[in-house]
N, C-alpha and C positions, 0 to 999 in steps of 0.2 A: 934718518933711519928710525923705524918704529920698533919699540921694544916690548917684550912681554915677560912677565915674571910669573913664577909659580908653576905648579904641576897639577892640573886639575881636569875638569870635566865640563861637559856641556849639558845644560838643562837639568838642573837639580830641582828647582821648584819654581812654579809660576810665582811663587812667592819669593823664594830665595834663589833657588836654583832656576827658575825661569825668570824669576825675579832675580833669582840667581842662581837659591839652589834651584835655577832653571832658567841659561840664556846666552848663547854665543859660544863659539868654539873655545875650548879650554886652553888656557895658557898662551893665547896669542892676543895681545892687547896693544892698542895704539897708545903711545906714550902721551902723557898729559901731566900738567902740573898738579901736584897733590892738592886735594881740596882743603879748604880752610877748615879748622876744627869746628865741630858743631856746637853752637851755644846750647847750654843747658836749657831744656824746655823747647827748645825749638826744631863665479862660465864651463864645445861639447858636441860630440858626434851625434848624428841623428840615428835613431833606432826605431824602426817601425814595428808596431804591434798593437793589437787591440788592448783595451784597458779593462782587464777583468776586475770584478769587484773584490774588495777585501773580505777576508774572513770576518765573521762577527757582525753581520748586518744588524743595524739597530732594531731593537724589539718594538713591538707596537706600543705607541704612546710616547716614544722618544721623538725629539724634533726632527723634521725631515733633513736629510743630508744633501749636499750638492751632488750633481750627477757624477758617476764614477769616471767619466771622461774629462773631468774638470781640468786635469793636468796634461791633456793630450791636445795637440794642434796638428791638423791634417794627418792624423793617424800616427803622429810621432810624440814621444814624451817631451813635454815642454820643461826642459831642465831648469831654466831660470825660475819658472813659476814654482817648481818643486822645492828648490833651494830656499826661495823666499818664504814659502809656506813652512818649511822645516825650522827656519830661524825664528819665525814668529809664532811657533806652535803654541807655546804656553804664555805668551806675552799678552798684556792688556794694559789699559790705562791704570787700573788698580785691581786688586784681587784679595780675597780672603780664602784661606784653605786650611784643611787639617790633613795631616800625614803621619805615617809611621816610618821611622828610620830604624833599620836593623843592621847592626854591625856584627859580622861573623868573623871570629878568629879561631884558630885551632883549639884553644882551651876555654873559650868564652863566647857567648852570644848575648848581646844587649839589644833591647828594643825600647825605643822612646816614642811617645806620642807627642806631637807638637802642633801648635797653631801658628799660621803664618799670615802676615799682612804685607802687601806690596803696593807700591805706587810707581808706575813706570819702570824703568830699568835702574833707577838710581837709589830707590829706597826700599828697605825690607826690614821687618821685625819678625823674629822667630822665637817663640816661647815654648819651652818644654812643659808639658802638662802631666806626664807620667813617664816613669814610675815615681812614687813619692820622693825617693832620695834624689831625683834629678829635677823635680818640679821647681819651676821658677827660673831655672837656668835659661838665659836668653842671649840672643845675638842681634845687634842693631847694625844695619848697613846704611850709610848715607854717602852716595858717590863712591869714592875709594877709601872711605873711612870705615873702620870696623871696631865695634866694642863688644865685649862679653860681660854679662852680669852673672856673678857667682853668689847665689843666695846664702850658701853656707857661711861665707865670710862677709856677706853684705858689702861686696866690693865690685865696682865697675872697672874693667881693665881695657884700655885702648890697645889694639893689636898693632905693634910697630912693623915697619917694612921687613925687618929681619925675621919676623915670625909668620910671614904670609904663606910659606910652604909647609907650615906645621899643620897637623891633622885638625880638622874641625869636628868637635864632639867625639873624638876618638875614632872617627870613621876614615874611609879611604878618600874622602873629599878633603880639600885643603882650604885654608882661609882665603887663598887667592881665587879659588873657584867661586867664591861669593862676591868678590869685588871686581873681577876682571871686566874689561869693556872691550869686546872684539866682535868682528863680523865675519861670517862665512862668505858673504858676498864681497866685502871690501878687502879682507886680509888673505883670502885663498883664491887660487884659480881652480875651477871645478870642471870636470868632464865626465861624461857618461861612459862607463867601461863596458856596459852590456848587462846581461842577465847574471844574477847570482843564483847559485844552486842551494847553498846552505848559509842562511835561510833563503827560500825562494823570494825573488823580488828583483829590483834594479840596483846595480852597484854604481855608486858615484864616488869619484876620487877627488879629494881636495888637496892641493899642494900649496904650501906657504909661498906667497909672492916675494920677489926680491925686495929687500929692505925690511922684511919682517924677521925679527929675532925672537925666538921662543923655544919652548921645550919640544913642541910637536912639529916635525917636518911634513907629515901628511896625515890625512884622515881618510879612512875608507868607510863609507856609509851605505848601508843597505836599507832601501825603503820598500814598502809594499807594492804590489802590482799596479795599483792605482796611483802610486806616488804620494799618497796621502799620509801614510803612517811610517815613522822610523821603526826599524826592527833591530838594527845592530850597528855599532860604530867601533872601529878599531883605530887606536891612536899609536902612531909610530914616532919614535924619538929622532933626534938629529943624526943618529948613526943607522937609521933605518930599522931599528929593532921594535917589535911589537911591545908596547909598554902596558897597555890596559885595553879592556874591551867593555863596552857599555851595551846592555841589552834592554829593549823595551817590549812590553807585552801587556796583556789584560786591558784591551781597549774598552773604554766606557764613555758614556756621555756625561759631560760636566757642563751644566749651564748652557746647553746648545752646541758645545764643542765636543767632537769625537776624538778622544785623546788616549794614549797609553797611560794607564793608571799605575803601572809598576815599572821601575827601573832597577837594573842590577849592574853594579860596577865591580869588575874583577881585575885586580892588578896582576900582571904577569910575573912579577918578581917576589911575590909573597904567597906561597902555597897555603891554601886553606883560608885565605882572606877574601872577603867580599863585603860590599855595602849595598843594601837595598832600600829604596824609597818607594813607598806605596801611598798614593794619594787617596784619601778617604772621601774628601769633599773639596770642591773648588767652585767658588762663586766669582765670576768675572764681571758681574753687573752690580757692583757695589761701590759706594763712595767711601774712600778711606781718608779721613782728615789728615792734614799735614802734621798735626800735633801728635799723631800716633808714633812718629819717627823722631822722638826726642829722648835725651838721656833720662829725663824725669820719668817718662813712660816706661823706659827700659827697666828702671829700678823699681817701678810699681808692679812689674810683671809677676812678682811673687804673690 
């Protein structure tokens, strides 16, 4: 039996959340042995339809995009290709990016600017650059290990398993969202439900496969008419209750990739709460050395 821990989200950053905070369905992860401590320093019915273009055609000067029928085969949506594209949307061998994280609560709104480095799915470093009072606060992920550096007390804290469901940076994301390892293709059975009206697009349903234990029983994903861009995802718990909704918008070109630059996560059980991630810059054609993901580098982030 495969187990999953935590309560989280998918695609937070190509760095973290694709990296982590950017990558794989939230809170469904295959069980694996805990990684050793890091040494210091070191599937769908067929639906026929034409493939209309997405809104937001790239402006002159942007890299050419694949044809709008890239995810259609014999006039039908190629569901497997769409799911594979969605899962790998923000992934790359390595990446460097900048983003703004905004946490909204009834009585307070916080915005942080951060820089992120990633290498594959296993490694990510996120460093807060602003505001001044948060500057230097950092998170390091190596496999399923997670550390936070707190510059105010000049201390590095390793996040224990008991704290994986705790909030990350005071947001609606959790520590588990950063370290989970799961796959939409391997851990879920997927099927095309037909057209979605709100938002307009294709509705794909994912149901957790037998033997998967986790917070989410199913996921309902809406992608654009071309199948290229995710628009909305609804997460349902084991009792079939809607728990959270994730929205994507503001499609832009990043290093030759056409991606949503803005994500908004809204929990259903906390009125007035939401977390937004807006990518300002993403570079997927960059070499990030392995030494970037070390405890010594984490502590130098200040």
